[in-house]
MARRO-422649 format. One record per atom (N, C-alpha, C): chain; atom name; residue in three letters; residue number from 1; z, y, x. Coordinates in steps of 0.2 Angstrom, whole numbers, plus 2048, in hexadecimal, padded with zeros to 3 digits. Last residue first. Layout:
<nodes>
{node A; CA; ALA; NUM; {Z; Y; X}},
...
</nodes>
This chain:
<nodes>
{node A; N; ASP; 117; {1D4; A71; 25E}},
{node A; CA; ASP; 117; {1DB; A74; 25F}},
{node A; C; ASP; 117; {1DD; A76; 266}},
{node A; N; ASN; 116; {1C8; A6B; 25C}},
{node A; CA; ASN; 116; {1C8; A72; 25C}},
{node A; C; ASN; 116; {1CF; A75; 25D}},
{node A; N; ARG; 115; {1C8; A5D; 25B}},
{node A; CA; ARG; 115; {1C3; A60; 260}},
{node A; C; ARG; 115; {1C4; A68; 260}},
{node A; N; ASP; 114; {1D3; A5B; 253}},
{node A; CA; ASP; 114; {1D3; A57; 259}},
{node A; C; ASP; 114; {1CE; A5B; 25E}},
{node A; N; TYR; 113; {1CF; A62; 247}},
{node A; CA; TYR; 113; {1D4; A64; 24B}},
{node A; C; TYR; 113; {1D5; A61; 252}},
{node A; N; TYR; 112; {1C4; A5A; 244}},
{node A; CA; TYR; 112; {1C3; A61; 245}},
{node A; C; TYR; 112; {1C8; A64; 249}},
{node A; N; ASP; 111; {1CA; A4E; 241}},
{node A; CA; ASP; 111; {1C5; A4E; 246}},
{node A; C; ASP; 111; {1C4; A55; 248}},
{node A; N; GLN; 110; {1D2; A52; 236}},
{node A; CA; GLN; 110; {1D5; A4F; 23C}},
{node A; C; GLN; 110; {1D0; A50; 242}},
{node A; N; LYS; 109; {1C7; A55; 22D}},
{node A; CA; LYS; 109; {1CC; A5A; 22F}},
{node A; C; LYS; 109; {1D0; A58; 235}},
{node A; N; TYR; 108; {1C1; A49; 22B}},
{node A; CA; TYR; 108; {1BE; A4E; 22E}},
{node A; C; TYR; 108; {1C2; A54; 231}},
{node A; N; GLN; 107; {1CC; A42; 225}},
{node A; CA; GLN; 107; {1C9; A40; 22B}},
{node A; C; GLN; 107; {1C5; A45; 22F}},
{node A; N; LEU; 106; {1CD; A4A; 219}},
{node A; CA; LEU; 106; {1D3; A49; 21E}},
{node A; C; LEU; 106; {1D1; A47; 225}},
{node A; N; ALA; 105; {1C1; A47; 213}},
{node A; CA; ALA; 105; {1C3; A4E; 215}},
{node A; C; ALA; 105; {1C8; A4E; 21A}},
{node A; N; THR; 104; {1C2; A39; 211}},
{node A; CA; THR; 104; {1BD; A3C; 215}},
{node A; C; THR; 104; {1BE; A43; 218}},
{node A; N; LYS; 103; {1CC; A3A; 207}},
{node A; CA; LYS; 103; {1CD; A36; 20E}},
{node A; C; LYS; 103; {1C8; A38; 213}},
{node A; N; LEU; 102; {1C6; A41; 1FD}},
{node A; CA; LEU; 102; {1CC; A43; 200}},
{node A; C; LEU; 102; {1CD; A40; 207}},
{node A; N; GLN; 101; {1BD; A37; 1F9}},
{node A; CA; GLN; 101; {1BB; A3E; 1FB}},
{node A; C; GLN; 101; {1C0; A41; 1FF}},
{node A; N; PRO; 100; {1C4; A2C; 1F5}},
{node A; CA; PRO; 100; {1C0; A2B; 1FB}},
{node A; C; PRO; 100; {1BE; A32; 1FE}},
{node A; N; ASN; 99; {1CC; A33; 1EB}},
{node A; CA; ASN; 99; {1CF; A2F; 1F0}},
{node A; C; ASN; 99; {1CA; A2E; 1F6}},
{node A; N; TYR; 98; {1C4; A39; 1E0}},
{node A; CA; TYR; 98; {1C7; A3D; 1E6}},
{node A; C; TYR; 98; {1CA; A39; 1EC}},
{node A; N; VAL; 97; {1C1; A30; 1D7}},
{node A; CA; VAL; 97; {1BC; A32; 1DB}},
{node A; C; VAL; 97; {1BE; A36; 1E1}},
{node A; N; ASP; 96; {1CC; A2E; 1D0}},
{node A; CA; ASP; 96; {1CB; A29; 1D5}},
{node A; C; ASP; 96; {1C5; A2B; 1D9}},
{node A; N; LYS; 95; {1CD; A36; 1C5}},
{node A; CA; LYS; 95; {1D0; A38; 1CB}},
{node A; C; LYS; 95; {1CE; A34; 1D1}},
{node A; N; LYS; 94; {1BE; A37; 1BB}},
{node A; CA; LYS; 94; {1C4; A33; 1BD}},
{node A; C; LYS; 94; {1C6; A36; 1C4}},
{node A; N; LYS; 93; {1B3; A3C; 1B7}},
{node A; CA; LYS; 93; {1B9; A40; 1B5}},
{node A; C; LYS; 93; {1BF; A3D; 1B8}},
{node A; N; GLU; 92; {1A4; A3D; 1C1}},
{node A; CA; GLU; 92; {1A9; A39; 1BD}},
{node A; C; GLU; 92; {1AF; A3D; 1BC}},
{node A; N; LYS; 91; {19D; A45; 1C9}},
{node A; CA; LYS; 91; {199; A42; 1C3}},
{node A; C; LYS; 91; {19E; A3E; 1BF}},
{node A; N; LYS; 90; {19C; A51; 1D4}},
{node A; CA; LYS; 90; {1A1; A4D; 1D0}},
{node A; C; LYS; 90; {19E; A4B; 1CA}},
{node A; N; HIS; 89; {194; A51; 1E3}},
{node A; CA; HIS; 89; {193; A52; 1DC}},
{node A; C; HIS; 89; {197; A4E; 1D8}},
{node A; N; PHE; 88; {19B; A57; 1F2}},
{node A; CA; PHE; 88; {199; A52; 1EE}},
{node A; C; PHE; 88; {198; A54; 1E6}},
{node A; N; GLY; 87; {19E; A5C; 203}},
{node A; CA; GLY; 87; {19D; A5D; 1FC}},
{node A; C; GLY; 87; {19B; A57; 1F8}},
{node A; N; HIS; 86; {1A8; A60; 211}},
{node A; CA; HIS; 86; {1A3; A5C; 20E}},
{node A; C; HIS; 86; {1A3; A5E; 207}},
{node A; N; THR; 85; {1B1; A69; 218}},
{node A; CA; THR; 85; {1AF; A63; 21B}},
{node A; C; THR; 85; {1A9; A5F; 218}},
{node A; N; ILE; 84; {1B1; A7A; 21D}},
{node A; CA; ILE; 84; {1AF; A75; 217}},
{node A; C; ILE; 84; {1AD; A6F; 21A}},
{node A; N; ILE; 83; {1BE; A83; 223}},
{node A; CA; ILE; 83; {1B9; A7E; 225}},
{node A; C; ILE; 83; {1B7; A7A; 21F}},
{node A; N; ILE; 82; {1C1; A94; 225}},
{node A; CA; ILE; 82; {1C1; A8F; 220}},
{node A; C; ILE; 82; {1BC; A8A; 222}},
{node A; N; LYS; 81; {1CB; A9F; 22F}},
{node A; CA; LYS; 81; {1C5; A9B; 22F}},
{node A; C; LYS; 81; {1C6; A95; 229}},
{node A; N; THR; 80; {1D5; AA8; 230}},
{node A; CA; THR; 80; {1CF; AAB; 22E}},
{node A; C; THR; 80; {1C9; AA6; 22D}},
{node A; N; GLU; 79; {1E1; AA1; 235}},
{node A; CA; GLU; 79; {1E2; AA6; 22F}},
{node A; C; GLU; 79; {1DB; AA9; 22D}},
{node A; N; ASP; 78; {1D9; A91; 236}},
{node A; CA; ASP; 78; {1DE; A96; 239}},
{node A; C; ASP; 78; {1DE; A9B; 233}},
{node A; N; PHE; 77; {1D4; A87; 22E}},
{node A; CA; PHE; 77; {1D6; A85; 235}},
{node A; C; PHE; 77; {1DA; A8A; 238}},
{node A; N; PHE; 76; {1D6; A81; 21E}},
{node A; CA; PHE; 76; {1D6; A87; 222}},
{node A; C; PHE; 76; {1D8; A85; 229}},
{node A; N; PHE; 75; {1CA; A76; 216}},
{node A; CA; PHE; 75; {1D0; A77; 218}},
{node A; C; PHE; 75; {1D0; A7E; 21C}},
{node A; N; TYR; 74; {1C1; A6E; 208}},
{node A; CA; TYR; 74; {1C1; A72; 20E}},
{node A; C; TYR; 74; {1C9; A73; 210}},
{node A; N; LEU; 73; {1B3; A68; 1FE}},
{node A; CA; LEU; 73; {1BA; A67; 201}},
{node A; C; LEU; 73; {1BB; A6B; 207}},
{node A; N; LEU; 72; {1AB; A6C; 1F0}},
{node A; CA; LEU; 72; {1AB; A6C; 1F7}},
{node A; C; LEU; 72; {1B2; A6C; 1F9}},
{node A; N; ARG; 71; {1A3; A65; 1E2}},
{node A; CA; ARG; 71; {1A9; A66; 1E5}},
{node A; C; ARG; 71; {1A7; A67; 1ED}},
{node A; N; PHE; 70; {19B; A68; 1D2}},
{node A; CA; PHE; 70; {19A; A67; 1D9}},
{node A; C; PHE; 70; {1A1; A68; 1DC}},
{node A; N; GLN; 69; {195; A63; 1C2}},
{node A; CA; GLN; 69; {19B; A65; 1C6}},
{node A; C; GLN; 69; {19A; A63; 1CE}},
{node A; N; GLY; 68; {185; A68; 1BC}},
{node A; CA; GLY; 68; {18B; A64; 1BC}},
{node A; C; GLY; 68; {191; A67; 1C1}},
{node A; N; SER; 67; {17A; A70; 1BB}},
{node A; CA; SER; 67; {179; A69; 1BD}},
{node A; C; SER; 67; {17F; A64; 1BC}},
{node A; N; VAL; 66; {17F; A7C; 1B9}},
{node A; CA; VAL; 66; {17B; A79; 1B4}},
{node A; C; VAL; 66; {17A; A72; 1B5}},
{node A; N; THR; 65; {18F; A7B; 1C2}},
{node A; CA; THR; 65; {188; A7E; 1C1}},
{node A; C; THR; 65; {185; A7B; 1BB}},
{node A; N; GLN; 64; {19E; A7F; 1C8}},
{node A; CA; GLN; 64; {19B; A7C; 1C2}},
{node A; C; GLN; 64; {194; A7F; 1C2}},
{node A; N; ILE; 63; {1A8; A7A; 1D5}},
{node A; CA; ILE; 63; {1A2; A7E; 1D4}},
{node A; C; ILE; 63; {19F; A7B; 1CE}},
{node A; N; ARG; 62; {1B7; A7B; 1DE}},
{node A; CA; ARG; 62; {1B4; A79; 1D8}},
{node A; C; ARG; 62; {1AE; A7D; 1D6}},
{node A; N; LEU; 61; {1BD; A76; 1ED}},
{node A; CA; LEU; 61; {1BA; A7C; 1EA}},
{node A; C; LEU; 61; {1B6; A79; 1E5}},
{node A; N; GLU; 60; {1CC; A70; 1F2}},
{node A; CA; GLU; 60; {1C6; A6E; 1EE}},
{node A; C; GLU; 60; {1C3; A74; 1EB}},
{node A; N; TYR; 59; {1D5; A6E; 201}},
{node A; CA; TYR; 59; {1D4; A71; 1FB}},
{node A; C; TYR; 59; {1CD; A6F; 1F8}},
{node A; N; ILE; 58; {1E1; A67; 20C}},
{node A; CA; ILE; 58; {1DA; A66; 209}},
{node A; C; ILE; 58; {1DA; A69; 202}},
{node A; N; GLY; 57; {1EE; A66; 210}},
{node A; CA; GLY; 57; {1EA; A6B; 212}},
{node A; C; GLY; 57; {1E3; A6B; 210}},
{node A; N; ASP; 56; {1F3; A5A; 209}},
{node A; CA; ASP; 56; {1F3; A5B; 211}},
{node A; C; ASP; 56; {1EE; A60; 213}},
{node A; N; GLU; 55; {1EA; A5B; 1FA}},
{node A; CA; GLU; 55; {1F0; A59; 1FE}},
{node A; C; GLU; 55; {1EE; A5A; 205}},
{node A; N; LEU; 54; {1E3; A65; 1F0}},
{node A; CA; LEU; 54; {1E4; A5E; 1F0}},
{node A; C; LEU; 54; {1EA; A5B; 1F3}},
{node A; N; TYR; 53; {1E2; A74; 1E7}},
{node A; CA; TYR; 53; {1E5; A71; 1ED}},
{node A; C; TYR; 53; {1E6; A69; 1EC}},
{node A; N; LYS; 52; {1D4; A7B; 1E1}},
{node A; CA; LYS; 52; {1D9; A76; 1DF}},
{node A; C; LYS; 52; {1DC; A73; 1E6}},
{node A; N; VAL; 51; {1CA; A88; 1DA}},
{node A; CA; VAL; 51; {1CD; A85; 1E0}},
{node A; C; VAL; 51; {1D3; A80; 1DD}},
{node A; N; HIS; 50; {1C4; A8E; 1CF}},
{node A; CA; HIS; 50; {1C0; A8C; 1D5}},
{node A; C; HIS; 50; {1C3; A88; 1DA}},
{node A; N; LYS; 49; {1CD; A92; 1C5}},
{node A; CA; LYS; 49; {1C9; A8D; 1C4}},
{node A; C; LYS; 49; {1C4; A8A; 1CA}},
{node A; N; GLY; 48; {1DA; A97; 1D0}},
{node A; CA; GLY; 48; {1D7; A97; 1CA}},
{node A; C; GLY; 48; {1D3; A91; 1C9}},
{node A; N; THR; 47; {1D7; AA0; 1DF}},
{node A; CA; THR; 47; {1DA; A9B; 1DB}},
{node A; C; THR; 47; {1D7; A9A; 1D5}},
{node A; N; LEU; 46; {1D7; AA7; 1EF}},
{node A; CA; LEU; 46; {1D2; AA5; 1E9}},
{node A; C; LEU; 46; {1D6; A9F; 1E6}},
{node A; N; LYS; 45; {1DF; AA9; 1F9}},
{node A; CA; LYS; 45; {1E1; AAD; 1F3}},
{node A; C; LYS; 45; {1DC; AAB; 1ED}},
{node A; N; PRO; 44; {1D9; AA4; 205}},
{node A; CA; PRO; 44; {1DF; AA0; 201}},
{node A; C; PRO; 44; {1E1; AA3; 1FB}},
{node A; N; GLY; 43; {1CA; AAD; 202}},
{node A; CA; GLY; 43; {1CE; AA7; 206}},
{node A; C; GLY; 43; {1D3; AA4; 202}},
{node A; N; HIS; 42; {1C2; AB7; 1FD}},
{node A; CA; HIS; 42; {1C9; AB7; 1FB}},
{node A; C; HIS; 42; {1CE; AB1; 1FF}},
{node A; N; GLU; 41; {1B5; AB6; 203}},
{node A; CA; GLU; 41; {1B9; ABD; 202}},
{node A; C; GLU; 41; {1C0; ABC; 201}},
{node A; N; GLN; 40; {1B3; AA9; 203}},
{node A; CA; GLN; 40; {1B2; AAC; 209}},
{node A; C; GLN; 40; {1B6; AB3; 209}},
{node A; N; LEU; 39; {1B4; AA6; 1F6}},
{node A; CA; LEU; 39; {1B8; AA2; 1FA}},
{node A; C; LEU; 39; {1B8; AA6; 201}},
{node A; N; HIS; 38; {1A9; AAD; 1F1}},
{node A; CA; HIS; 38; {1B0; AAF; 1EE}},
{node A; C; HIS; 38; {1B5; AAC; 1F3}},
{node A; N; GLY; 37; {19F; AA6; 1F7}},
{node A; CA; GLY; 37; {1A0; AAD; 1F8}},
{node A; C; GLY; 37; {1A7; AB0; 1F6}},
{node A; N; LEU; 36; {1A0; A9A; 1F1}},
{node A; CA; LEU; 36; {1A1; A9A; 1F8}},
{node A; C; LEU; 36; {1A2; AA2; 1FA}},
{node A; N; VAL; 35; {19B; A9E; 1E4}},
{node A; CA; VAL; 35; {1A2; A9C; 1E5}},
{node A; C; VAL; 35; {1A4; A9C; 1ED}},
{node A; N; ASN; 34; {18D; AA1; 1E8}},
{node A; CA; ASN; 34; {192; AA6; 1E5}},
{node A; C; ASN; 34; {199; AA4; 1E6}},
{node A; N; GLU; 33; {189; A95; 1ED}},
{node A; CA; GLU; 33; {189; A9B; 1F1}},
{node A; C; GLU; 33; {18E; AA0; 1EF}},
{node A; N; ILE; 32; {189; A8D; 1E1}},
{node A; CA; ILE; 32; {18D; A8B; 1E7}},
{node A; C; ILE; 32; {18E; A91; 1EC}},
{node A; N; TYR; 31; {17F; A94; 1D9}},
{node A; CA; TYR; 31; {186; A93; 1D7}},
{node A; C; TYR; 31; {18B; A92; 1DD}},
{node A; N; PRO; 30; {174; A92; 1E2}},
{node A; CA; PRO; 30; {176; A99; 1E0}},
{node A; C; PRO; 30; {17E; A99; 1DE}},
{node A; N; ILE; 29; {172; A84; 1E2}},
{node A; CA; ILE; 29; {174; A88; 1E8}},
{node A; C; ILE; 29; {177; A8F; 1E6}},
{node A; N; ASP; 28; {16D; A7F; 1D5}},
{node A; CA; ASP; 28; {174; A7E; 1D7}},
{node A; C; ASP; 28; {176; A83; 1DD}},
{node A; N; VAL; 27; {15F; A83; 1D4}},
{node A; CA; VAL; 27; {164; A83; 1CE}},
{node A; C; VAL; 27; {16B; A83; 1D0}},
{node A; N; LYS; 26; {158; A83; 1E0}},
{node A; CA; LYS; 26; {157; A88; 1DB}},
{node A; C; LYS; 26; {15D; A89; 1D6}},
{node A; N; LYS; 25; {15C; A77; 1E6}},
{node A; CA; LYS; 25; {15D; A7D; 1E9}},
{node A; C; LYS; 25; {15D; A83; 1E4}},
{node A; N; ASN; 24; {165; A69; 1E1}},
{node A; CA; ASN; 24; {160; A6D; 1DF}},
{node A; C; ASN; 24; {161; A75; 1E2}},
{node A; N; ILE; 23; {16B; A60; 1F0}},
{node A; CA; ILE; 23; {16C; A62; 1E9}},
{node A; C; ILE; 23; {166; A67; 1E8}},
{node A; N; SER; 22; {16B; A5C; 1FD}},
{node A; CA; SER; 22; {169; A57; 1F8}},
{node A; C; SER; 22; {169; A59; 1F1}},
{node A; N; ASP; 21; {16F; A66; 205}},
{node A; CA; ASP; 21; {168; A64; 205}},
{node A; C; ASP; 21; {166; A60; 200}},
{node A; N; LEU; 20; {17D; A65; 203}},
{node A; CA; LEU; 20; {179; A6B; 200}},
{node A; C; LEU; 20; {172; A6A; 200}},
{node A; N; PHE; 19; {17F; A59; 20B}},
{node A; CA; PHE; 19; {181; A5A; 204}},
{node A; C; PHE; 19; {17C; A5F; 200}},
{node A; N; ASP; 18; {17C; A5E; 218}},
{node A; CA; ASP; 18; {179; A58; 215}},
{node A; C; ASP; 18; {179; A58; 20D}},
{node A; N; GLU; 17; {185; A68; 219}},
{node A; CA; GLU; 17; {17E; A6A; 219}},
{node A; C; GLU; 17; {17A; A64; 216}},
{node A; N; THR; 16; {191; A60; 219}},
{node A; CA; THR; 16; {190; A65; 214}},
{node A; C; THR; 16; {189; A67; 213}},
{node A; N; PRO; 15; {18F; A58; 224}},
{node A; CA; PRO; 15; {190; A55; 21E}},
{node A; C; PRO; 15; {18F; A5A; 218}},
{node A; N; CYS; 14; {186; A59; 232}},
{node A; CA; CYS; 14; {18A; A5D; 22E}},
{node A; C; CYS; 14; {18A; A5B; 227}},
{node A; N; ARG; 13; {185; A51; 242}},
{node A; CA; ARG; 13; {183; A51; 23B}},
{node A; C; ARG; 13; {188; A56; 237}},
{node A; N; GLY; 12; {18A; A4F; 24F}},
{node A; CA; GLY; 12; {185; A55; 24D}},
{node A; C; GLY; 12; {183; A56; 246}},
{node A; N; ASN; 11; {193; A45; 251}},
{node A; CA; ASN; 11; {18C; A43; 252}},
{node A; C; ASN; 11; {187; A49; 251}},
{node A; N; PRO; 10; {19F; A4B; 24D}},
{node A; CA; PRO; 10; {19D; A4A; 254}},
{node A; C; PRO; 10; {196; A49; 256}},
{node A; N; LYS; 9; {19A; A56; 23F}},
{node A; CA; LYS; 9; {19D; A4F; 242}},
{node A; C; LYS; 9; {19B; A4F; 249}},
{node A; N; ILE; 8; {1A0; A65; 23A}},
{node A; CA; ILE; 8; {19A; A61; 23D}},
{node A; C; ILE; 8; {19D; A5B; 241}},
{node A; N; TYR; 7; {1A4; A6F; 22C}},
{node A; CA; TYR; 7; {1A6; A6A; 231}},
{node A; C; TYR; 7; {1A0; A66; 233}},
{node A; N; PHE; 6; {19F; A80; 22A}},
{node A; CA; PHE; 6; {19E; A79; 228}},
{node A; C; PHE; 6; {1A0; A74; 22E}},
{node A; N; GLU; 5; {1A9; A8E; 228}},
{node A; CA; GLU; 5; {1A5; A8A; 22C}},
{node A; C; GLU; 5; {1A4; A83; 229}},
{node A; N; ILE; 4; {1AC; A9F; 223}},
{node A; CA; ILE; 4; {1AB; A98; 221}},
{node A; C; ILE; 4; {1A6; A94; 226}},
{node A; N; GLU; 3; {1B8; AAB; 226}},
{node A; CA; GLU; 3; {1B2; AA7; 229}},
{node A; C; GLU; 3; {1B1; AA0; 226}},
{node A; N; TYR; 2; {1BD; AB8; 21B}},
{node A; CA; TYR; 2; {1BE; AB1; 21E}},
{node A; C; TYR; 2; {1B7; AAE; 221}},
{node A; N; MET; 1; {1C2; AC8; 219}},
{node A; CA; MET; 1; {1BC; AC3; 219}},
{node A; C; MET; 1; {1BE; ABD; 21D}},
</nodes>
């Protein structure tokens, strides 16, 4: 079993919680919780349709709900801890959507390591 932790900014805000608070609780959250459960159980062994490696240690957790496609970006901090940096609703098919999201995840990862290493 792996421990899932949401990244918290130095100001105390949690981008993942902010994202989850913005989506439909009854429709989308059960799907997200289900896929997070798979990630928690399988960690780096989770592959296939739910996970895509992006770059520099950042992974994308892919979640399809009736409302659309959602993404949670994450990295591994140690052998048992998974840090979810933030999430977003993927509305476009373009790859360009990933540049700002990946940049944000990399900044949060660096901050996390600076404060926890």
